[in-house]
PyMOL Python script that loads the backbone (N, CA, C, O; Angstrom):
from pymol import cmd

cmd.read_pdbstr("""\
ATOM      1  N   MET A   1      11.789 -29.317  46.654  1.00  0.00           N
ATOM      2  CA  MET A   1      13.051 -30.231  46.240  1.00  0.00           C
ATOM      3  C   MET A   1      14.462 -29.751  46.507  1.00  0.00           C
ATOM      4  O   MET A   1      14.566 -28.538  46.324  1.00  0.00           O
ATOM      5  N   THR A   2      15.280 -30.193  46.785  1.00  0.00           N
ATOM      6  CA  THR A   2      16.874 -29.455  47.909  1.00  0.00           C
ATOM      7  C   THR A   2      17.774 -28.997  46.597  1.00  0.00           C
ATOM      8  O   THR A   2      18.572 -29.849  46.207  1.00  0.00           O
ATOM      9  N   VAL A   3      17.734 -27.789  45.899  1.00  0.00           N
ATOM     10  CA  VAL A   3      19.633 -27.797  45.677  1.00  0.00           C
ATOM     11  C   VAL A   3      20.272 -28.056  46.097  1.00  0.00           C
ATOM     12  O   VAL A   3      20.013 -28.067  47.300  1.00  0.00           O
ATOM     13  N   TYR A   4      21.977 -28.618  45.700  1.00  0.00           N
ATOM     14  CA  TYR A   4      22.497 -28.988  45.339  1.00  0.00           C
ATOM     15  C   TYR A   4      23.829 -28.185  45.314  1.00  0.00           C
ATOM     16  O   TYR A   4      24.500 -28.495  44.329  1.00  0.00           O
ATOM     17  N   ASP A   5      24.527 -27.055  46.265  1.00  0.00           N
ATOM     18  CA  ASP A   5      25.257 -26.588  45.857  1.00  0.00           C
ATOM     19  C   ASP A   5      26.699 -27.507  46.026  1.00  0.00           C
ATOM     20  O   ASP A   5      26.788 -28.271  46.987  1.00  0.00           O
ATOM     21  N   PRO A   6      28.144 -27.354  44.754  1.00  0.00           N
ATOM     22  CA  PRO A   6      28.245 -27.796  44.833  1.00  0.00           C
ATOM     23  C   PRO A   6      29.665 -27.384  45.978  1.00  0.00           C
ATOM     24  O   PRO A   6      30.253 -28.139  46.753  1.00  0.00           O
ATOM     25  N   LEU A   7      29.811 -26.442  45.803  1.00  0.00           N
ATOM     26  CA  LEU A   7      30.694 -25.076  47.261  1.00  0.00           C
ATOM     27  C   LEU A   7      30.767 -25.423  47.956  1.00  0.00           C
ATOM     28  O   LEU A   7      31.919 -25.290  48.370  1.00  0.00           O
ATOM     29  N   GLU A   8      29.820 -26.246  48.955  1.00  0.00           N
ATOM     30  CA  GLU A   8      29.437 -25.846  50.387  1.00  0.00           C
ATOM     31  C   GLU A   8      30.223 -26.560  50.526  1.00  0.00           C
ATOM     32  O   GLU A   8      30.296 -27.580  49.841  1.00  0.00           O
ATOM     33  N   GLY A   9      31.322 -26.166  51.737  1.00  0.00           N
ATOM     34  CA  GLY A   9      32.168 -26.935  52.539  1.00  0.00           C
ATOM     35  C   GLY A   9      33.095 -26.020  51.973  1.00  0.00           C
ATOM     36  O   GLY A   9      34.007 -25.773  52.762  1.00  0.00           O
ATOM     37  N   ARG A  10      33.191 -25.382  50.799  1.00  0.00           N
ATOM     38  CA  ARG A  10      34.434 -25.558  50.299  1.00  0.00           C
ATOM     39  C   ARG A  10      35.482 -24.243  51.357  1.00  0.00           C
ATOM     40  O   ARG A  10      36.678 -24.456  51.558  1.00  0.00           O
ATOM     41  N   ASP A  11      34.561 -22.575  52.084  1.00  0.00           N
ATOM     42  CA  ASP A  11      35.429 -22.394  53.113  1.00  0.00           C
ATOM     43  C   ASP A  11      35.899 -22.848  53.937  1.00  0.00           C
ATOM     44  O   ASP A  11      36.806 -22.280  54.546  1.00  0.00           O
ATOM     45  N   GLU A  12      35.495 -23.920  54.221  1.00  0.00           N
ATOM     46  CA  GLU A  12      36.532 -24.534  55.160  1.00  0.00           C
ATOM     47  C   GLU A  12      37.184 -25.649  55.028  1.00  0.00           C
ATOM     48  O   GLU A  12      37.443 -26.495  55.884  1.00  0.00           O
ATOM     49  N   VAL A  13      37.435 -25.619  53.938  1.00  0.00           N
ATOM     50  CA  VAL A  13      39.059 -26.340  53.429  1.00  0.00           C
ATOM     51  C   VAL A  13      39.669 -24.640  53.124  1.00  0.00           C
ATOM     52  O   VAL A  13      40.888 -24.811  53.143  1.00  0.00           O
ATOM     53  N   LEU A  14      39.452 -23.314  52.893  1.00  0.00           N
ATOM     54  CA  LEU A  14      40.006 -22.895  53.051  1.00  0.00           C
ATOM     55  C   LEU A  14      40.792 -21.664  54.124  1.00  0.00           C
ATOM     56  O   LEU A  14      41.489 -20.660  53.982  1.00  0.00           O
ATOM     57  N   ASP A  15      40.261 -22.359  55.102  1.00  0.00           N
ATOM     58  CA  ASP A  15      40.577 -22.177  56.513  1.00  0.00           C
ATOM     59  C   ASP A  15      40.573 -22.634  57.056  1.00  0.00           C
ATOM     60  O   ASP A  15      40.147 -22.351  58.176  1.00  0.00           O
ATOM     61  N   VAL A  16      41.218 -24.125  56.600  1.00  0.00           N
ATOM     62  CA  VAL A  16      42.136 -25.636  57.115  1.00  0.00           C
ATOM     63  C   VAL A  16      43.282 -25.089  56.100  1.00  0.00           C
ATOM     64  O   VAL A  16      44.452 -25.363  56.367  1.00  0.00           O
ATOM     65  N   LEU A  17      43.130 -24.702  55.518  1.00  0.00           N
ATOM     66  CA  LEU A  17      44.703 -24.262  54.745  1.00  0.00           C
ATOM     67  C   LEU A  17      45.158 -23.315  55.337  1.00  0.00           C
ATOM     68  O   LEU A  17      46.387 -23.250  55.302  1.00  0.00           O
ATOM     69  N   ASP A  18      44.160 -21.808  56.385  1.00  0.00           N
ATOM     70  CA  ASP A  18      45.191 -20.416  56.582  1.00  0.00           C
ATOM     71  C   ASP A  18      45.589 -21.593  57.551  1.00  0.00           C
ATOM     72  O   ASP A  18      46.535 -22.330  57.272  1.00  0.00           O
ATOM     73  N   ALA A  19      45.197 -21.676  58.153  1.00  0.00           N
ATOM     74  CA  ALA A  19      45.459 -22.436  59.668  1.00  0.00           C
ATOM     75  C   ALA A  19      46.495 -23.265  59.731  1.00  0.00           C
ATOM     76  O   ALA A  19      47.190 -23.234  60.747  1.00  0.00           O
ATOM     77  N   LEU A  20      46.858 -24.308  58.510  1.00  0.00           N
ATOM     78  CA  LEU A  20      47.777 -25.444  58.345  1.00  0.00           C
ATOM     79  C   LEU A  20      49.102 -23.679  58.307  1.00  0.00           C
ATOM     80  O   LEU A  20      50.078 -23.306  58.957  1.00  0.00           O
ATOM     81  N   GLN A  21      48.335 -23.183  57.219  1.00  0.00           N
ATOM     82  CA  GLN A  21      49.425 -22.059  56.672  1.00  0.00           C
ATOM     83  C   GLN A  21      50.399 -21.584  58.077  1.00  0.00           C
ATOM     84  O   GLN A  21      51.629 -21.531  58.082  1.00  0.00           O
ATOM     85  N   ALA A  22      49.782 -21.368  58.860  1.00  0.00           N
ATOM     86  CA  ALA A  22      49.961 -20.566  60.342  1.00  0.00           C
ATOM     87  C   ALA A  22      50.870 -21.320  61.339  1.00  0.00           C
ATOM     88  O   ALA A  22      51.984 -20.945  61.703  1.00  0.00           O
ATOM     89  N   GLU A  23      50.167 -22.538  61.756  1.00  0.00           N
ATOM     90  CA  GLU A  23      50.571 -23.692  62.302  1.00  0.00           C
ATOM     91  C   GLU A  23      51.991 -23.573  61.931  1.00  0.00           C
ATOM     92  O   GLU A  23      52.757 -23.534  62.894  1.00  0.00           O
ATOM     93  N   LEU A  24      52.447 -23.517  60.927  1.00  0.00           N
ATOM     94  CA  LEU A  24      54.034 -23.784  59.638  1.00  0.00           C
ATOM     95  C   LEU A  24      55.091 -22.800  60.436  1.00  0.00           C
ATOM     96  O   LEU A  24      56.167 -22.879  61.028  1.00  0.00           O
ATOM     97  N   ALA A  25      54.062 -21.786  60.059  1.00  0.00           N
ATOM     98  CA  ALA A  25      54.794 -20.004  60.327  1.00  0.00           C
ATOM     99  C   ALA A  25      55.232 -19.891  61.245  1.00  0.00           C
ATOM    100  O   ALA A  25      56.362 -19.415  61.351  1.00  0.00           O
ATOM    101  N   VAL A  26      54.174 -20.470  62.767  1.00  0.00           N
ATOM    102  CA  VAL A  26      55.052 -20.583  63.706  1.00  0.00           C
ATOM    103  C   VAL A  26      55.887 -21.350  64.294  1.00  0.00           C
ATOM    104  O   VAL A  26      56.550 -21.078  65.295  1.00  0.00           O
ATOM    105  N   GLY A  27      55.873 -22.900  63.334  1.00  0.00           N
ATOM    106  CA  GLY A  27      56.625 -23.720  64.245  1.00  0.00           C
ATOM    107  C   GLY A  27      56.398 -24.257  64.721  1.00  0.00           C
ATOM    108  O   GLY A  27      57.137 -24.513  65.671  1.00  0.00           O
ATOM    109  N   VAL A  28      54.813 -25.180  64.519  1.00  0.00           N
ATOM    110  CA  VAL A  28      53.904 -25.569  65.328  1.00  0.00           C
ATOM    111  C   VAL A  28      54.924 -27.514  64.951  1.00  0.00           C
ATOM    112  O   VAL A  28      55.592 -27.942  64.010  1.00  0.00           O
ATOM    113  N   ASP A  29      54.627 -27.896  65.837  1.00  0.00           N
ATOM    114  CA  ASP A  29      55.293 -29.148  65.777  1.00  0.00           C
ATOM    115  C   ASP A  29      54.393 -30.712  64.685  1.00  0.00           C
ATOM    116  O   ASP A  29      53.709 -31.638  65.120  1.00  0.00           O
ATOM    117  N   TRP A  30      54.775 -30.420  63.347  1.00  0.00           N
ATOM    118  CA  TRP A  30      54.074 -32.281  62.927  1.00  0.00           C
ATOM    119  C   TRP A  30      54.849 -32.974  62.893  1.00  0.00           C
ATOM    120  O   TRP A  30      55.978 -32.647  63.258  1.00  0.00           O
ATOM    121  N   GLU A  31      54.554 -34.288  62.416  1.00  0.00           N
ATOM    122  CA  GLU A  31      54.757 -35.327  62.266  1.00  0.00           C
ATOM    123  C   GLU A  31      55.667 -35.626  61.335  1.00  0.00           C
ATOM    124  O   GLU A  31      56.770 -36.172  61.337  1.00  0.00           O
ATOM    125  N   ASN A  32      54.486 -34.823  60.004  1.00  0.00           N
ATOM    126  CA  ASN A  32      55.380 -34.593  58.589  1.00  0.00           C
ATOM    127  C   ASN A  32      54.942 -33.886  58.291  1.00  0.00           C
ATOM    128  O   ASN A  32      53.773 -33.809  57.913  1.00  0.00           O
ATOM    129  N   ARG A  33      56.472 -32.374  58.413  1.00  0.00           N
ATOM    130  CA  ARG A  33      56.242 -32.179  58.847  1.00  0.00           C
ATOM    131  C   ARG A  33      57.186 -30.740  57.174  1.00  0.00           C
ATOM    132  O   ARG A  33      57.355 -29.536  56.983  1.00  0.00           O
ATOM    133  N   THR A  34      57.471 -32.139  56.456  1.00  0.00           N
ATOM    134  CA  THR A  34      58.434 -31.519  54.967  1.00  0.00           C
ATOM    135  C   THR A  34      56.961 -31.911  54.489  1.00  0.00           C
ATOM    136  O   THR A  34      56.007 -32.143  55.231  1.00  0.00           O
ATOM    137  N   LEU A  35      56.976 -31.937  53.121  1.00  0.00           N
ATOM    138  CA  LEU A  35      56.422 -31.347  51.572  1.00  0.00           C
ATOM    139  C   LEU A  35      56.058 -32.789  51.278  1.00  0.00           C
ATOM    140  O   LEU A  35      55.002 -33.373  51.036  1.00  0.00           O
ATOM    141  N   GLU A  36      57.707 -33.246  51.423  1.00  0.00           N
ATOM    142  CA  GLU A  36      57.558 -35.842  50.685  1.00  0.00           C
ATOM    143  C   GLU A  36      56.457 -35.722  51.818  1.00  0.00           C
ATOM    144  O   GLU A  36      55.250 -35.616  51.604  1.00  0.00           O
ATOM    145  N   ARG A  37      57.173 -35.763  53.266  1.00  0.00           N
ATOM    146  CA  ARG A  37      56.446 -36.567  54.682  1.00  0.00           C
ATOM    147  C   ARG A  37      54.937 -35.908  54.194  1.00  0.00           C
ATOM    148  O   ARG A  37      54.396 -36.898  53.702  1.00  0.00           O
ATOM    149  N   TYR A  38      54.192 -35.039  54.095  1.00  0.00           N
ATOM    150  CA  TYR A  38      52.521 -34.932  54.727  1.00  0.00           C
ATOM    151  C   TYR A  38      51.984 -35.305  52.898  1.00  0.00           C
ATOM    152  O   TYR A  38      50.830 -35.647  52.639  1.00  0.00           O
ATOM    153  N   LEU A  39      53.371 -35.107  51.534  1.00  0.00           N
ATOM    154  CA  LEU A  39      52.413 -35.155  50.835  1.00  0.00           C
ATOM    155  C   LEU A  39      51.788 -37.296  51.000  1.00  0.00           C
ATOM    156  O   LEU A  39      50.785 -37.990  50.832  1.00  0.00           O
ATOM    157  N   ASP A  40      53.245 -37.422  51.423  1.00  0.00           N
ATOM    158  CA  ASP A  40      53.527 -39.474  51.243  1.00  0.00           C
ATOM    159  C   ASP A  40      51.441 -39.082  52.539  1.00  0.00           C
ATOM    160  O   ASP A  40      50.356 -39.431  52.074  1.00  0.00           O
ATOM    161  N   ALA A  41      51.552 -38.478  53.759  1.00  0.00           N
ATOM    162  CA  ALA A  41      50.586 -39.611  54.461  1.00  0.00           C
ATOM    163  C   ALA A  41      49.263 -38.610  54.515  1.00  0.00           C
ATOM    164  O   ALA A  41      48.610 -38.570  55.558  1.00  0.00           O
ATOM    165  N   LEU A  42      48.744 -37.516  52.968  1.00  0.00           N
ATOM    166  CA  LEU A  42      47.869 -37.063  52.637  1.00  0.00           C
ATOM    167  C   LEU A  42      47.690 -38.921  51.724  1.00  0.00           C
ATOM    168  O   LEU A  42      47.071 -39.811  52.307  1.00  0.00           O
ATOM    169  N   ASN A  43      48.184 -39.109  50.651  1.00  0.00           N
ATOM    170  CA  ASN A  43      48.107 -39.861  50.037  1.00  0.00           C
ATOM    171  C   ASN A  43      47.952 -41.015  50.636  1.00  0.00           C
ATOM    172  O   ASN A  43      47.254 -41.670  49.861  1.00  0.00           O
ATOM    173  N   ALA A  44      48.257 -41.833  51.818  1.00  0.00           N
ATOM    174  CA  ALA A  44      48.818 -42.560  52.852  1.00  0.00           C
ATOM    175  C   ALA A  44      46.830 -42.761  53.366  1.00  0.00           C
ATOM    176  O   ALA A  44      46.224 -43.829  53.440  1.00  0.00           O
ATOM    177  N   LEU A  45      46.345 -41.550  53.594  1.00  0.00           N
ATOM    178  CA  LEU A  45      44.930 -40.391  54.469  1.00  0.00           C
ATOM    179  C   LEU A  45      43.765 -40.912  53.208  1.00  0.00           C
ATOM    180  O   LEU A  45      42.893 -41.778  53.281  1.00  0.00           O
ATOM    181  N   LEU A  46      44.036 -40.273  52.398  1.00  0.00           N
ATOM    182  CA  LEU A  46      42.886 -40.819  51.868  1.00  0.00           C
ATOM    183  C   LEU A  46      42.184 -42.438  51.078  1.00  0.00           C
ATOM    184  O   LEU A  46      41.136 -42.961  50.696  1.00  0.00           O
ATOM    185  N   GLY A  47      43.935 -42.703  51.238  1.00  0.00           N
ATOM    186  CA  GLY A  47      43.995 -43.933  50.553  1.00  0.00           C
ATOM    187  C   GLY A  47      43.338 -45.488  51.231  1.00  0.00           C
ATOM    188  O   GLY A  47      43.117 -46.601  50.754  1.00  0.00           O
ATOM    189  N   SER A  48      43.157 -44.753  52.803  1.00  0.00           N
ATOM    190  CA  SER A  48      42.563 -45.579  53.468  1.00  0.00           C
ATOM    191  C   SER A  48      41.528 -44.558  54.645  1.00  0.00           C
ATOM    192  O   SER A  48      41.571 -44.353  55.858  1.00  0.00           O
ATOM    193  N   ILE A  49      41.001 -44.287  53.973  1.00  0.00           N
ATOM    194  CA  ILE A  49      39.915 -42.579  54.742  1.00  0.00           C
ATOM    195  C   ILE A  49      38.970 -43.976  55.324  1.00  0.00           C
ATOM    196  O   ILE A  49      39.049 -44.198  56.533  1.00  0.00           O
ATOM    197  N   GLU A  50      38.183 -44.804  54.561  1.00  0.00           N
ATOM    198  CA  GLU A  50      36.638 -45.455  55.519  1.00  0.00           C
ATOM    199  C   GLU A  50      37.332 -45.498  56.467  1.00  0.00           C
ATOM    200  O   GLU A  50      36.927 -45.081  57.552  1.00  0.00           O
ATOM    201  N   ASN A  51      38.526 -46.001  56.306  1.00  0.00           N
ATOM    202  CA  ASN A  51      39.251 -46.355  57.690  1.00  0.00           C
ATOM    203  C   ASN A  51      39.262 -45.673  58.422  1.00  0.00           C
ATOM    204  O   ASN A  51      38.228 -45.238  58.928  1.00  0.00           O
ATOM    205  N   THR A  52      40.312 -45.353  58.726  1.00  0.00           N
ATOM    206  CA  THR A  52      40.433 -43.763  59.534  1.00  0.00           C
ATOM    207  C   THR A  52      38.764 -43.955  60.537  1.00  0.00           C
ATOM    208  O   THR A  52      38.560 -44.177  61.730  1.00  0.00           O
ATOM    209  N   TYR A  53      38.020 -43.782  59.596  1.00  0.00           N
ATOM    210  CA  TYR A  53      36.876 -43.428  60.529  1.00  0.00           C
ATOM    211  C   TYR A  53      36.632 -44.203  61.496  1.00  0.00           C
ATOM    212  O   TYR A  53      36.626 -43.943  62.700  1.00  0.00           O
ATOM    213  N   THR A  54      36.320 -45.683  60.682  1.00  0.00           N
ATOM    214  CA  THR A  54      35.528 -47.088  61.367  1.00  0.00           C
ATOM    215  C   THR A  54      36.408 -47.088  62.093  1.00  0.00           C
ATOM    216  O   THR A  54      35.897 -47.131  63.212  1.00  0.00           O
ATOM    217  N   ASN A  55      37.718 -47.062  62.206  1.00  0.00           N
ATOM    218  CA  ASN A  55      38.418 -47.220  63.658  1.00  0.00           C
ATOM    219  C   ASN A  55      38.615 -46.438  65.113  1.00  0.00           C
ATOM    220  O   ASN A  55      38.956 -46.765  66.249  1.00  0.00           O
ATOM    221  N   THR A  56      38.108 -44.930  64.272  1.00  0.00           N
ATOM    222  CA  THR A  56      37.542 -43.911  65.731  1.00  0.00           C
ATOM    223  C   THR A  56      36.271 -44.077  66.184  1.00  0.00           C
ATOM    224  O   THR A  56      36.192 -43.966  67.408  1.00  0.00           O
ATOM    225  N   GLY A  57      35.139 -44.329  65.562  1.00  0.00           N
ATOM    226  CA  GLY A  57      34.022 -44.903  65.727  1.00  0.00           C
ATOM    227  C   GLY A  57      33.101 -43.441  65.001  1.00  0.00           C
ATOM    228  O   GLY A  57      31.978 -43.182  65.433  1.00  0.00           O
ATOM    229  N   ARG A  58      33.851 -42.438  63.695  1.00  0.00           N
ATOM    230  CA  ARG A  58      32.905 -41.739  63.723  1.00  0.00           C
ATOM    231  C   ARG A  58      32.812 -42.291  62.349  1.00  0.00           C
ATOM    232  O   ARG A  58      33.499 -43.205  61.894  1.00  0.00           O
ATOM    233  N   PRO A  59      31.343 -41.243  61.400  1.00  0.00           N
ATOM    234  CA  PRO A  59      31.329 -41.351  60.161  1.00  0.00           C
ATOM    235  C   PRO A  59      31.782 -40.743  59.362  1.00  0.00           C
ATOM    236  O   PRO A  59      32.234 -39.609  59.517  1.00  0.00           O
ATOM    237  N   VAL A  60      31.750 -41.482  58.154  1.00  0.00           N
ATOM    238  CA  VAL A  60      32.968 -40.341  56.847  1.00  0.00           C
ATOM    239  C   VAL A  60      32.055 -38.779  56.178  1.00  0.00           C
ATOM    240  O   VAL A  60      31.467 -38.410  55.161  1.00  0.00           O
ATOM    241  N   PRO A  61      32.287 -38.474  56.993  1.00  0.00           N
ATOM    242  CA  PRO A  61      31.489 -36.813  56.267  1.00  0.00           C
ATOM    243  C   PRO A  61      31.125 -36.910  54.777  1.00  0.00           C
ATOM    244  O   PRO A  61      32.165 -36.921  54.117  1.00  0.00           O
ATOM    245  N   THR A  62      29.985 -36.987  53.980  1.00  0.00           N
ATOM    246  CA  THR A  62      29.419 -36.995  53.201  1.00  0.00           C
ATOM    247  C   THR A  62      29.514 -35.722  51.679  1.00  0.00           C
ATOM    248  O   THR A  62      29.254 -35.584  50.483  1.00  0.00           O
ATOM    249  N   SER A  63      30.169 -34.965  53.054  1.00  0.00           N
ATOM    250  CA  SER A  63      29.847 -33.533  51.466  1.00  0.00           C
ATOM    251  C   SER A  63      32.090 -33.807  51.256  1.00  0.00           C
ATOM    252  O   SER A  63      32.960 -33.484  52.064  1.00  0.00           O
ATOM    253  N   PRO A  64      32.180 -34.206  50.441  1.00  0.00           N
ATOM    254  CA  PRO A  64      33.791 -34.233  49.846  1.00  0.00           C
ATOM    255  C   PRO A  64      34.308 -32.449  50.618  1.00  0.00           C
ATOM    256  O   PRO A  64      35.168 -32.338  51.492  1.00  0.00           O
ATOM    257  N   TRP A  65      34.091 -32.120  50.449  1.00  0.00           N
ATOM    258  CA  TRP A  65      34.597 -30.453  50.606  1.00  0.00           C
ATOM    259  C   TRP A  65      35.191 -30.842  52.464  1.00  0.00           C
ATOM    260  O   TRP A  65      36.231 -30.374  52.927  1.00  0.00           O
ATOM    261  N   MET A  66      34.343 -31.663  53.156  1.00  0.00           N
ATOM    262  CA  MET A  66      34.773 -31.883  54.599  1.00  0.00           C
ATOM    263  C   MET A  66      35.027 -33.205  54.613  1.00  0.00           C
ATOM    264  O   MET A  66      34.926 -33.859  55.651  1.00  0.00           O
ATOM    265  N   LEU A  67      35.390 -33.741  53.438  1.00  0.00           N
ATOM    266  CA  LEU A  67      36.165 -34.666  53.771  1.00  0.00           C
ATOM    267  C   LEU A  67      37.576 -34.312  53.480  1.00  0.00           C
ATOM    268  O   LEU A  67      38.370 -34.664  54.352  1.00  0.00           O
ATOM    269  N   ILE A  68      38.298 -33.402  51.964  1.00  0.00           N
ATOM    270  CA  ILE A  68      39.512 -32.887  52.127  1.00  0.00           C
ATOM    271  C   ILE A  68      39.404 -32.128  53.253  1.00  0.00           C
ATOM    272  O   ILE A  68      39.417 -32.996  54.125  1.00  0.00           O
ATOM    273  N   ALA A  69      39.297 -30.966  53.871  1.00  0.00           N
ATOM    274  CA  ALA A  69      39.587 -29.765  54.961  1.00  0.00           C
ATOM    275  C   ALA A  69      40.057 -31.715  56.749  1.00  0.00           C
ATOM    276  O   ALA A  69      40.927 -32.043  57.556  1.00  0.00           O
ATOM    277  N   GLU A  70      38.848 -32.134  56.292  1.00  0.00           N
ATOM    278  CA  GLU A  70      39.940 -33.434  58.154  1.00  0.00           C
ATOM    279  C   GLU A  70      40.928 -34.220  57.253  1.00  0.00           C
ATOM    280  O   GLU A  70      41.992 -34.386  57.850  1.00  0.00           O
ATOM    281  N   ALA A  71      40.918 -34.806  55.895  1.00  0.00           N
ATOM    282  CA  ALA A  71      41.890 -35.557  55.669  1.00  0.00           C
ATOM    283  C   ALA A  71      43.197 -34.169  55.067  1.00  0.00           C
ATOM    284  O   ALA A  71      44.105 -34.735  54.458  1.00  0.00           O
ATOM    285  N   LEU A  72      43.340 -33.124  55.113  1.00  0.00           N
ATOM    286  CA  LEU A  72      44.254 -31.963  55.597  1.00  0.00           C
ATOM    287  C   LEU A  72      45.056 -31.989  56.706  1.00  0.00           C
ATOM    288  O   LEU A  72      46.285 -32.034  56.665  1.00  0.00           O
ATOM    289  N   ARG A  73      44.275 -31.956  57.859  1.00  0.00           N
ATOM    290  CA  ARG A  73      43.830 -31.938  59.147  1.00  0.00           C
ATOM    291  C   ARG A  73      45.061 -33.199  59.126  1.00  0.00           C
ATOM    292  O   ARG A  73      46.269 -33.169  59.358  1.00  0.00           O
ATOM    293  N   GLY A  74      44.229 -34.161  58.778  1.00  0.00           N
ATOM    294  CA  GLY A  74      45.003 -35.650  59.424  1.00  0.00           C
ATOM    295  C   GLY A  74      46.555 -35.369  58.971  1.00  0.00           C
ATOM    296  O   GLY A  74      47.561 -35.194  59.658  1.00  0.00           O
ATOM    297  N   ALA A  75      46.366 -35.393  57.586  1.00  0.00           N
ATOM    298  CA  ALA A  75      47.712 -35.242  57.376  1.00  0.00           C
ATOM    299  C   ALA A  75      49.408 -35.076  57.624  1.00  0.00           C
ATOM    300  O   ALA A  75      50.380 -35.665  57.153  1.00  0.00           O
ATOM    301  N   ARG A  76      49.178 -33.550  58.976  1.00  0.00           N
ATOM    302  CA  ARG A  76      50.149 -33.052  59.696  1.00  0.00           C
ATOM    303  C   ARG A  76      50.867 -35.175  60.303  1.00  0.00           C
ATOM    304  O   ARG A  76      52.053 -35.464  60.146  1.00  0.00           O
ATOM    305  N   PHE A  77      50.465 -35.585  60.540  1.00  0.00           N
ATOM    306  CA  PHE A  77      50.084 -36.614  62.125  1.00  0.00           C
ATOM    307  C   PHE A  77      50.180 -38.187  61.545  1.00  0.00           C
ATOM    308  O   PHE A  77      50.893 -38.954  62.192  1.00  0.00           O
ATOM    309  N   TYR A  78      49.293 -38.852  60.003  1.00  0.00           N
ATOM    310  CA  TYR A  78      49.337 -39.689  59.436  1.00  0.00           C
ATOM    311  C   TYR A  78      50.213 -40.422  59.965  1.00  0.00           C
ATOM    312  O   TYR A  78      51.150 -39.796  60.460  1.00  0.00           O
ATOM    313  N   GLU A  79      50.259 -41.665  60.054  1.00  0.00           N
ATOM    314  CA  GLU A  79      51.795 -42.774  59.552  1.00  0.00           C
ATOM    315  C   GLU A  79      51.234 -43.381  58.580  1.00  0.00           C
ATOM    316  O   GLU A  79      51.860 -44.221  57.933  1.00  0.00           O
TER     317      GLU A  79
END
""", "prot")
cmd.dss("prot")
cmd.show_as("cartoon", "prot")
cmd.util.cbc("prot")
cmd.orient("prot")
């Protein structure tokens, strides 16, 4: 019997958040640089995440943590 660890992948999300903060601190150019635009893109990306993965030929992550990590990264440039 496999024990499900609901926190598995949490560290990936924390690492992504650290990396995003570091990018902002050094002025990496994002398409969605303001908080308003970033959150709007994150909302849109999460709302169509299945299509985003299908269109790029990748499987949707099964881990909710990995899905969030990918969405946080993707919202920098998602239109």
